[in-house]
C-alpha positions, 0 to 999 in steps of 0.5 A: 446782244445783237446790235440793231441798226436803225433808220428813222424816217421823219426824224425831226417830228414828234415820233422821230424825236421820241424815237431818238430819245429811246435809242439814245438811252440804249447805245449798247443796243442800237446804232442810227444808220440814217435820219430823214427830214422834210425841211427841218435842216437845223433840227436835223443838224442837231440830231446828226451831231448827237447820233452821228448817222451814216446818212442824212436825207432832206427833201431839197438840194438847197437844204442838203447843201447847207447841212453838208457845209455845217457837218463839214465844219463840225468834222462829221462824215455823215453823207447827205442825200436828197429826194424821194429816191434817197428815202427809199434807199435808206429804208431798204439799205442792206446795213439796216434791220429796223426802220421807224416809219414816222413821215406824216401823210402819203409821202411815207408810203413808198419808203415804208413799202420799200422797207417792207419789201426789203424784209426789215422790222418796220415800226409803223407810225405812218398810218397813211401807208395802210390807209392808202394801200392796206391789202397790197401793204399787208400782202407785201409784209407776208410775201417778203417776211417783214416784221410789222409792229404798230407804233400808234399807241392805240394799235400798239395797245391792241397788238399787246392785248391780242394773241401772238398769232392774231391773223386769220380773223378775230373770231378765230381767237375768240375776240369779239370786238376791238375797242379803239380809245380816243381822247376826244381831242380839245373840243370834246363835248362841243356842238357843231355850231360851236366848232365853226369858229375854231382856230388852228391854234385851238385845234393844235392844243391837244389836252394829253398828247404832244403831236405835230400840227397835222396830226393834232388837227386830225385828232380834233376832227376825229379823222385821226381816229377814223384813219386808225379804224381803217389801219386797225382793220388791216393790221388785225384782219377785222371788219369795220363793224368789229371796231368800236371807238370809245372816247376816254378823255384821260388817255390812260387806257390806250385800247382794248380787246373784248373776248367771247368769254366776257373778258376785256383786256386793256393796255394802260400807261401814261400818254407818252409815245416813247412807251410804244416806240420802246416796245417796237424797238425791243420786241419781244423784250422790254426796255426802259423808255424813260416813261414813269410808271402809271400812278392809278391813285393819281388818275383816280377815275376813268371815264368813257363815252361814245364818239359824237359823229354828228359834231365830228363826221370825219369818223363816219366818213372814214368808216364808210370809206373802209366799208366801200374799199378799193381806192376810197380810203386813199381818196379820203386821206388825200382830200383830208391832207389838202383840207388840213393844210388849207385850214392851218393856212387860214384858208378853210374853216374847221367844219369845212374840213369834213365838208371838203372831204365828203365832196371829194369822196362823192365826186371821185369814182372808186376803183379796185386798189389792185396795184400801187399805180392805181392807188397813187393815181387816185391820190393825185386826182383826189388832191386835184379835186380838193384844190378845185373845190377850194378854188370854188369856195 
């Protein structure tokens, strides 16, 4: 058995902590090389004590200095680095063969792309990397021989439901449609009028999944599903019209693939991110994830309904951005990140999230996404436009 050395980008978030839980169950298979966090220095300290990484990365030097002192007192030799350059370094490090990309938002793009260009096995939980730079990202995967395994439960499920060689267009393999499931979030069935008074705490109370606050809000607005639709197009070489979003409140079927012979293949399991994480870590093998086997008798029923794009227009905005192409998805993502931050800070209403995104989308010109500089510039300018909109309202 080959020992795999793993870097976890975004170690203190929900995906990162679940990844470390799975890694800790299999010390004979995995060693942690590096752990990174934004500002969560106490949580990172706890993880360093448990997993003894060679390197830890924090965003600012003040937090890094604190962590160095704490590790020195504990007699641990973990090297502590800071900044974006350090994220790239641990992602492409020679000692590492597997990188979990779990940084939330656009901040995850550069280190994830660095891991791809270094030919690593990349476990992709940062959907924004593909949303912003889909064509460039997938071209880099092919060019540098990286192994890309999707970790979002929906994309991981589709990956398992498709043939091993699924590139080259869905029709080539007899696949007619991808069915991307959605829980519907905490406000399934609510009208647009009812959504106006939603609070951040309500939006973050997901009925089935344990997630960070930003992703929880995206789930509540259905923007998360819109970003996943864009991601699925790039991952599986699909057109937006080949992907249907299906609201499935039990979150037991994680997604499906429909075939030309009438078959529909689905992947089922309890709503626990450790399952797709374990799949990515061990692929093509299977390992214990610490997750109980699904009890179909306890579930008893499975419900399905269409997504309500009138009440939750973010899904439509994402589909339109993918159809437009170029820098449109990067603009969508940037505006949404600003809008969600403003909502969580109490400066923006819930239904104004999609209003802000739509306004920025309409204001920003679309350019061909031919290089990384153009994409990053579109991201910066879209954020500036979003902040300007907030200042006017």
